[in-house]
DOSETOR-877916 format. One record per atom (N, C-alpha, C): residue number from 0; atom name; x, y, z. Coordinates in steps of 0.05 Angstrom, whole numbers. Atoms other than C-alpha are relative to their C-alpha. Example, Ala and Ser with C-alpha at 12.3 -4.5 7.8 and 13.67 -1.06 7.14 Angstrom:
2
REC pos site   east  north     up
REC   0    N     18    -24      0
REC   0   CA    246    -90    156
REC   0    C     18     24      0
REC   1    N    -16    -24     -1
REC   1   CA    273    -21    143
REC   1    C    -15     22     14
This chain:
130
REC pos site   east  north     up
REC   0    N     22    -16     12
REC   0   CA   2911   2050   1604
REC   0    C     -7    -11    -28
REC   1    N      7     10     27
REC   1   CA   2917   2020   1534
REC   1    C    -15    -26      2
REC   2    N     15     26     -4
REC   2   CA   2891   1953   1561
REC   2    C    -30      5      0
REC   3    N     29     -5     -3
REC   3   CA   2823   1985   1575
REC   3    C    -12     13    -25
REC   4    N     11    -13     25
REC   4   CA   2816   2018   1506
REC   4    C    -18    -20    -14
REC   5    N     19     16     14
REC   5   CA   2754   1990   1473
REC   5    C    -15    -19     18
REC   6    N     14     18    -19
REC   6   CA   2731   1953   1536
REC   6    C    -23     16     12
REC   7    N     25    -12    -10
REC   7   CA   2664   1966   1569
REC   7    C      5     16     26
REC   8    N     -6    -14    -25
REC   8   CA   2689   1985   1639
REC   8    C    -23     -4     20
REC   9    N     20      3    -21
REC   9   CA   2649   1989   1703
REC   9    C    -25     17     -6
REC  10    N     26    -14      2
REC  10   CA   2575   2009   1703
REC  10    C    -16     -6     25
REC  11    N     17      4    -23
REC  11   CA   2516   2006   1751
REC  11    C     -3    -29      7
REC  12    N      2     28     -5
REC  12   CA   2509   1931   1743
REC  12    C     26    -11     13
REC  13    N    -25      8    -12
REC  13   CA   2583   1922   1759
REC  13    C      0      7     30
REC  14    N      1     -8    -28
REC  14   CA   2573   1962   1824
REC  14    C    -20    -16     15
REC  15    N     20     17    -13
REC  15   CA   2510   1923   1840
REC  15    C     10    -28      6
REC  16    N    -12     26     -4
REC  16   CA   2546   1857   1830
REC  16    C     22      0     21
REC  17    N    -21     -2    -20
REC  17   CA   2604   1881   1872
REC  17    C    -12      3     28
REC  18    N     14     -2    -26
REC  18   CA   2557   1901   1929
REC  18    C    -11    -27      8
REC  19    N     10     27     -6
REC  19   CA   2524   1833   1924
REC  19    C     22    -18     10
REC  20    N    -23     16     -8
REC  20   CA   2592   1800   1928
REC  20    C      9      7     28
REC  21    N     -8     -8    -27
REC  21   CA   2610   1841   1990
REC  21    C    -20    -10     21
REC  22    N     20     10    -19
REC  22   CA   2544   1822   2023
REC  22    C      3    -30      4
REC  23    N     -5     28     -3
REC  23   CA   2557   1749   2008
REC  23    C     25     -6     16
REC  24    N    -25      3    -15
REC  24   CA   2627   1756   2035
REC  24    C     -5      3     30
REC  25    N      7     -4    -28
REC  25   CA   2599   1783   2101
REC  25    C    -16    -23     11
REC  26    N     16     23     -9
REC  26   CA   2548   1727   2104
REC  26    C     17    -24      3
REC  27    N    -18     23     -2
REC  27   CA   2603   1677   2091
REC  27    C     17      2     25
REC  28    N    -15     -2    -25
REC  28   CA   2642   1705   2150
REC  28    C    -15    -11     24
REC  29    N     16      9    -22
REC  29   CA   2584   1688   2195
REC  29    C     -5    -30     -2
REC  30    N      8     28      3
REC  30   CA   2564   1620   2166
REC  30    C     22    -19    -10
REC  31    N    -22     15     10
REC  31   CA   2629   1598   2134
REC  31    C     -9    -23    -18
REC  32    N     11     20     18
REC  32   CA   2594   1562   2077
REC  32    C     15      0    -26
REC  33    N    -14      0     26
REC  33   CA   2633   1538   2016
REC  33    C    -18      6    -23
REC  34    N     19     -6     22
REC  34   CA   2570   1545   1973
REC  34    C     -3     30     -3
REC  35    N      3    -30      1
REC  35   CA   2562   1619   1991
REC  35    C     27     11    -11
REC  36    N    -26     -9     10
REC  36   CA   2637   1628   1978
REC  36    C      2     -3    -30
REC  37    N     -2      6     29
REC  37   CA   2633   1596   1909
REC  37    C    -19     19    -16
REC  38    N     19    -18     14
REC  38   CA   2571   1637   1890
REC  38    C     11     28      0
REC  39    N    -12    -26     -1
REC  39   CA   2607   1700   1912
REC  39    C     22      3    -20
REC  40    N    -22      0     19
REC  40   CA   2668   1683   1871
REC  40    C    -10      2    -29
REC  41    N     12      0     27
REC  41   CA   2625   1669   1809
REC  41    C    -11     28     -6
REC  42    N     12    -26      4
REC  42   CA   2589   1736   1819
REC  42    C     23     21     -5
REC  43    N    -22    -19      4
REC  43   CA   2655   1774   1825
REC  43    C     14     -4    -27
REC  44    N    -12      5     26
REC  44   CA   2685   1740   1764
REC  44    C    -18     10    -23
REC  45    N     19    -10     19
REC  45   CA   2622   1757   1726
REC  45    C      2     31     -3
REC  46    N     -2    -30      0
REC  46   CA   2627   1831   1746
REC  46    C     26      9    -13
REC  47    N    -26     -7     13
REC  47   CA   2701   1835   1727
REC  47    C      0     -6    -29
REC  48    N      2      8     28
REC  48   CA   2689   1797   1663
REC  48    C    -16     19    -17
REC  49    N     16    -20     14
REC  49   CA   2634   1845   1643
REC  49    C     15     26     -5
REC  50    N    -13    -26      3
REC  50   CA   2677   1906   1655
REC  50    C     24     -2    -19
REC  51    N    -22      4     19
REC  51   CA   2734   1876   1613
REC  51    C     -9     -8    -28
REC  52    N     11      9     25
REC  52   CA   2688   1856   1556
REC  52    C      3     21    -22
REC  53    N     -1    -19     23
REC  53   CA   2695   1887   1487
REC  53    C    -27      1    -15
REC  54    N     27      0     12
REC  54   CA   2622   1872   1469
REC  54    C    -16     22     14
REC  55    N     13    -23    -14
REC  55   CA   2598   1941   1490
REC  55    C    -30      1     -3
REC  56    N     29      0      5
REC  56   CA   2529   1935   1459
REC  56    C    -15    -19     19
REC  57    N     13     20    -17
REC  57   CA   2512   1872   1497
REC  57    C      2      8     30
REC  58    N     -3     -8    -28
REC  58   CA   2539   1899   1563
REC  58    C    -18     24      6
REC  59    N     18    -23     -4
REC  59   CA   2500   1964   1554
REC  59    C    -29    -10      2
REC  60    N     27     11     -1
REC  60   CA   2436   1923   1541
REC  60    C     -5    -13     27
REC  61    N      2     12    -27
REC  61   CA   2449   1883   1605
REC  61    C     -3     21     21
REC  62    N      1    -22    -20
REC  62   CA   2460   1947   1644
REC  62    C    -27     14     -1
REC  63    N     27    -12      2
REC  63   CA   2395   1978   1617
REC  63    C    -21    -17     13
REC  64    N     20     19    -12
REC  64   CA   2356   1916   1637
REC  64    C      3      0     31
REC  65    N     -5     -1    -29
REC  65   CA   2388   1918   1707
REC  65    C    -13     26     11
REC  66    N     11    -26     -9
REC  66   CA   2369   1992   1714
REC  66    C    -31     -1     -1
REC  67    N     29      2      1
REC  67   CA   2297   1977   1692
REC  67    C    -11    -17     23
REC  68    N      9     18    -21
REC  68   CA   2291   1920   1742
REC  68    C      3     12     28
REC  69    N     -5    -12    -26
REC  69   CA   2320   1960   1800
REC  69    C    -11     28      3
REC  70    N     10    -27     -2
REC  70   CA   2286   2026   1785
REC  70    C    -20      4     23
REC  71    N     18     -5    -22
REC  71   CA   2229   2017   1835
REC  71    C     14      0     27
REC  72    N    -15      1    -25
REC  72   CA   2277   1999   1891
REC  72    C     17     25      3
REC  73    N    -17    -24     -1
REC  73   CA   2325   2056   1874
REC  73    C    -17     24      5
REC  74    N     18    -23     -4
REC  74   CA   2266   2104   1872
REC  74    C     -9      2     29
REC  75    N      8      0    -28
REC  75   CA   2242   2082   1941
REC  75    C     23      9     18
REC  76    N    -23     -8    -16
REC  76   CA   2312   2090   1970
REC  76    C      4     30     -3
REC  77    N     -3    -29      5
REC  77   CA   2317   2159   1938
REC  77    C    -20     16     15
REC  78    N     21    -14    -15
REC  78   CA   2250   2180   1968
REC  78    C      5     -1     30
REC  79    N     -5      3    -29
REC  79   CA   2269   2152   2036
REC  79    C     22     19      9
REC  80    N    -22    -18     -7
REC  80   CA   2335   2190   2036
REC  80    C     -8     29      0
REC  81    N     10    -28      1
REC  81   CA   2301   2255   2015
REC  81    C    -18      6     24
REC  82    N     18     -4    -22
REC  82   CA   2248   2246   2068
REC  82    C     16      1     26
REC  83    N    -16      0    -24
REC  83   CA   2300   2231   2121
REC  83    C     15     27      3
REC  84    N    -13    -26     -1
REC  84   CA   2338   2295   2103
REC  84    C    -20     22      9
REC  85    N     20    -20     -6
REC  85   CA   2273   2335   2109
REC  85    C    -14     -4     26
REC  86    N     16      7    -23
REC  86   CA   2247   2302   2172
REC  86    C      4     20     23
REC  87    N     -4    -20    -21
REC  87   CA   2276   2357   2217
REC  87    C    -18     24     -4
REC  88    N     15    -23      7
REC  88   CA   2237   2411   2181
REC  88    C    -29     -5     -7
REC  89    N     27      7     10
REC  89   CA   2175   2374   2156
REC  89    C    -11    -25     13
REC  90    N     15     23    -11
REC  90   CA   2123   2325   2182
REC  90    C    -14    -13    -24
REC  91    N     13     15     22
REC  91   CA   2098   2271   2135
REC  91    C    -24    -15     10
REC  92    N     25     12     -8
REC  92   CA   2027   2246   2140
REC  92    C    -14    -11    -25
REC  93    N     15     12     22
REC  93   CA   1987   2198   2096
REC  93    C    -29      9      1
REC  94    N     29     -7      1
REC  94   CA   1918   2220   2073
REC  94    C    -16    -25      8
REC  95    N     15     24     -8
REC  95   CA   1868   2174   2108
REC  95    C    -18    -11    -22
REC  96    N     17      9     22
REC  96   CA   1827   2170   2044
REC  96    C     15    -13    -23
REC  97    N    -13     10     24
REC  97   CA   1874   2161   1985
REC  97    C     28    -11      6
REC  98    N    -26     11     -8
REC  98   CA   1938   2142   2024
REC  98    C     24     14    -13
REC  99    N    -22    -16     11
REC  99   CA   1980   2195   1988
REC  99    C     15     13     23
REC 100    N    -16    -13    -21
REC 100   CA   2038   2220   2031
REC 100    C      2     30     -5
REC 101    N      0    -29      1
REC 101   CA   2033   2294   2046
REC 101    C     22     10     18
REC 102    N    -21    -12    -15
REC 102   CA   2087   2340   2073
REC 102    C    -10     26     12
REC 103    N      8    -24    -15
REC 103   CA   2073   2393   2126
REC 103    C     23     11     15
REC 104    N    -21    -11    -17
REC 104   CA   2118   2442   2162
REC 104    C     -2    -11     28
REC 105    N      0     12    -27
REC 105   CA   2138   2414   2230
REC 105    C     -5     22     20
REC 106    N      8    -20    -19
REC 106   CA   2099   2461   2275
REC 106    C    -18    -15     20
REC 107    N     15     14    -20
REC 107   CA   2072   2433   2341
REC 107    C    -29     10      1
REC 108    N     28     -8     -4
REC 108   CA   1997   2432   2352
REC 108    C    -19    -16    -18
REC 109    N     20     13     17
REC 109   CA   1932   2411   2318
REC 109    C     -1     15    -26
REC 110    N      1    -12     27
REC 110   CA   1926   2422   2244
REC 110    C    -23    -12    -16
REC 111    N     20      9     19
REC 111   CA   1872   2417   2191
REC 111    C     13      1    -28
REC 112    N    -12      1     27
REC 112   CA   1891   2397   2120
REC 112    C    -21    -11    -20
REC 113    N     17     10     22
REC 113   CA   1858   2383   2053
REC 113    C     20    -13    -19
REC 114    N    -18     14     19
REC 114   CA   1890   2330   2009
REC 114    C     -3     12    -28
REC 115    N      2    -11     27
REC 115   CA   1906   2360   1941
REC 115    C     -7    -21    -21
REC 116    N      6     22     18
REC 116   CA   1896   2292   1909
REC 116    C    -30     -7     -1
REC 117    N     28      9     -1
REC 117   CA   1827   2271   1933
REC 117    C    -19     21     13
REC 118    N     15    -22    -12
REC 118   CA   1804   2336   1967
REC 118    C    -13     -7     27
REC 119    N     10      9    -26
REC 119   CA   1791   2299   2033
REC 119    C     11     18     22
REC 120    N     -9    -17    -22
REC 120   CA   1794   2344   2095
REC 120    C      4    -18     24
REC 121    N     -6     16    -25
REC 121   CA   1826   2315   2158
REC 121    C     16     17     19
REC 122    N    -15    -13    -21
REC 122   CA   1858   2336   2223
REC 122    C     22    -18     10
REC 123    N    -22     16    -11
REC 123   CA   1923   2314   2254
REC 123    C     15     17     20
REC 124    N    -15    -14    -21
REC 124   CA   1968   2333   2312
REC 124    C     30     -6     -3
REC 125    N    -29      3      1
REC 125   CA   2043   2345   2310
REC 125    C     10      5     29
REC 126    N    -12     -3    -26
REC 126   CA   2079   2334   2376
REC 126    C     29      7     -3
REC 127    N    -28     -5      0
REC 127   CA   2146   2364   2390
REC 127    C     11     13    -26
REC 128    N     -9    -14     24
REC 128   CA   2151   2410   2330
REC 128    C     20     22      6
REC 129    N    -20    -22     -4
REC 129   CA   2196   2471   2321
REC 129    C    -12     23     15
């Protein structure tokens, strides 16, 4: 425990690098490439080295940059997961005019809707609703 006092420790970048390492490890199992193996080892040593670093300000700055760069991807994954959870109760349809995704209760039949974004009226059919 005393060894980690004053050290940065794991953060989101550490977990991202670890996931990348595991992905490269799986790829290396398929292709058995020494280049992929070396790249994976370098990535893992980088991740562990960052977590053991005492330069907390620099590591925090690197982590903030990583979070900024991955924010769009993380947001898409978050939306996808939320939509997947709601797919049993709701039907998702894009507005034909502005392409905004709208959510409707999953009720079978023909429906009329007005997009709250562009005020475009359109019809759609839900098959196999509740």
